[in-house]
Every structure is written in C-alpha cells, then in structure tokens.
C-alpha positions as CSV (number, residue, x, y, z in Angstrom):
1,M,111.8,-230.7,-47.5
2,T,115.2,-229.7,-48.8
3,L,117.3,-231.6,-51.3
4,R,121.0,-231.9,-50.5
5,C,123.4,-231.6,-53.3
6,I,125.8,-234.5,-53.6
7,F,128.3,-232.4,-55.6
8,N,130.3,-229.9,-53.7
9,N,132.9,-227.4,-54.8
10,S,135.9,-229.7,-54.8
11,T,134.1,-232.4,-56.9
12,L,133.2,-229.8,-59.5
13,K,136.8,-228.5,-59.6
14,R,138.1,-232.0,-60.1
15,F,135.5,-232.7,-62.8
16,F,136.3,-229.5,-64.7
17,S,140.1,-229.9,-64.3
18,F,139.9,-233.5,-65.6
19,H,137.9,-232.4,-68.7
20,F,140.3,-229.5,-69.3
21,I,143.4,-231.7,-69.1
22,L,141.7,-234.5,-71.1
23,L,141.5,-232.1,-74.1
24,F,145.3,-231.7,-74.2
25,I,145.9,-235.4,-73.7
26,I,143.7,-236.2,-76.7
27,L,145.5,-233.5,-78.7
28,L,148.9,-235.0,-77.8
29,F,147.7,-238.5,-78.9
30,I,146.5,-237.1,-82.2
31,I,149.9,-235.4,-82.8
32,F,151.8,-238.6,-82.0
33,H,149.4,-240.6,-84.2
34,L,150.0,-238.2,-87.2
35,F,153.8,-238.3,-86.5
36,F,154.0,-242.1,-86.5
37,L,151.7,-242.3,-89.5
38,H,154.0,-240.0,-91.4
39,L,157.1,-241.9,-90.2
40,T,156.0,-245.5,-91.0
41,G,152.8,-245.2,-93.1
42,S,149.6,-247.0,-92.6
43,S,149.5,-250.8,-92.3
44,N,148.5,-253.0,-95.2
45,L,145.9,-255.7,-94.4
46,T,144.8,-256.6,-97.9
47,G,148.1,-258.2,-99.0
48,I,148.6,-255.8,-102.0
49,N,152.2,-254.8,-102.8
50,R,152.8,-251.6,-100.9
51,D,155.3,-250.1,-103.2
52,L,153.0,-250.1,-106.3
53,Y,149.9,-248.5,-104.7
54,I,151.5,-246.2,-102.1
55,I,150.1,-242.7,-101.6
56,P,152.6,-240.2,-100.3
57,F,151.7,-238.6,-97.1
58,H,152.7,-235.0,-97.8
59,P,150.6,-233.7,-100.6
60,Y,147.5,-235.7,-100.1
61,F,147.0,-236.3,-96.3
62,I,148.5,-232.9,-95.2
63,F,146.1,-231.0,-97.5
64,K,143.2,-233.2,-96.4
65,D,144.0,-232.5,-92.7
66,L,144.5,-228.8,-93.3
67,L,141.1,-228.7,-95.1
68,G,139.5,-230.4,-92.0
69,V,141.2,-227.9,-89.6
70,N,140.0,-225.1,-91.8
71,V,136.4,-226.3,-91.8
72,I,136.5,-226.7,-88.0
73,L,138.0,-223.3,-87.4
74,S,135.5,-221.7,-89.8
75,I,132.6,-223.3,-87.9
76,F,134.2,-222.2,-84.6
77,L,134.5,-218.6,-85.9
78,L,131.0,-218.6,-87.2
79,I,129.7,-219.7,-83.7
80,I,131.7,-217.0,-82.0
81,L,130.4,-214.3,-84.5
82,L,126.8,-215.5,-83.9
83,L,127.3,-215.3,-80.2
84,I,128.6,-211.8,-80.5
85,I,125.8,-210.7,-82.8
86,L,123.0,-212.4,-80.7
87,Q,124.3,-211.7,-77.2
88,Y,126.1,-208.3,-77.5
89,L,123.9,-206.6,-80.1
90,Y,125.1,-203.0,-79.5
91,I,128.8,-203.6,-79.0
92,F,129.9,-202.3,-82.4
93,R,127.3,-199.6,-82.8
94,D,128.0,-195.8,-82.9
95,P,127.2,-194.2,-79.5
96,D,125.9,-191.1,-81.4
97,N,122.9,-193.1,-82.6
98,F,121.7,-193.4,-79.0
99,T,121.5,-189.7,-78.2
100,S,118.0,-188.2,-77.6
101,F,116.1,-186.8,-80.5
102,N,116.0,-183.0,-81.1
103,R,114.4,-181.9,-84.3
104,L,115.9,-178.4,-84.1
105,I,119.5,-179.5,-84.2
106,T,121.2,-181.6,-86.8
107,H,123.9,-183.7,-85.2
108,I,127.5,-183.3,-86.2
109,H,127.9,-186.9,-87.2
110,I,125.1,-186.7,-89.7
111,Q,126.6,-185.6,-93.0
112,P,125.1,-185.9,-96.5
113,E,126.9,-187.5,-99.4
114,W,129.5,-185.4,-101.2
115,Y,127.2,-184.5,-104.1
116,F,124.6,-182.9,-101.7
117,L,127.2,-180.9,-99.7
118,F,126.6,-177.7,-101.6
119,A,122.9,-177.7,-100.9
120,Y,123.4,-178.7,-97.3
121,I,125.8,-175.8,-96.7
122,I,123.4,-173.4,-98.3
123,L,120.5,-174.6,-96.1
124,R,122.6,-174.4,-92.9
125,S,123.6,-170.9,-93.7
126,I,120.0,-169.7,-93.6
127,P,119.2,-168.8,-90.0
128,K,115.4,-169.2,-90.1
129,K,114.0,-171.9,-92.4
130,L,110.3,-170.9,-92.0
C-alpha cells in the first residue's frame, strides 16, 4: 500500500515563496514602526505630563536597538562558525598534513623554530645518520 503525498512541487514553491517574502514584509513593518516612533514618540496612557518625563529617542533607544542587533548578529555568526567547524572540519587545514608518512624524508613544510635552525641544518648536512 503506497501513501500519496498531498503536497506537490507547486504547493511547496508557494509555501517557500510566501515565507521568504513574509520576512521582508515584517522587516518593512519594523522599519515603519521605528520611523513613526522616532517621529511622534510613544503614546502616554498614564496621564503623566509628557514634557517632564520624556526620554529622547536618539541616545537611549538607538543604542538599545543597536545592542540588540549586535547580539542577534553575534549569535548568527556563532551559529555559522559552529556549522563550519562541525560540518566542514577539514576546510581550513593544510593539505600537506594529509600526505602519506615516510620516515626517511622530512617534508619541506616542517621547519623547526628559529633557535633550533643551526642544529637542524647541521643534522641535514650529514648524509648518513646511523
């Protein structure tokens, strides 16, 4: 007995298109909301005099919003870095580390620190080490 799928290709395309466009619509509404909040200020439902207890938009709310955007972008960057580290483990590794092992040849990319270079050069100049 086979199960028939009720979702075909066109349904999935509409679904994904709607969710892709919905992101930009919500982003547009957020920008309009911040613009009108900056233009008129927030409403006062408590009846307190607005002029005495007003908080200016620019230094306080802009920095608060920038901090929120910074936190969201930092989390997004952390997720991307974790995906790169966990999924593509060898993407940033040196290809010379994957060559086959030969104990008679020292590879070119293996170099000692600068304070061992004199001893390293002396040892490489001796043809037979036994």
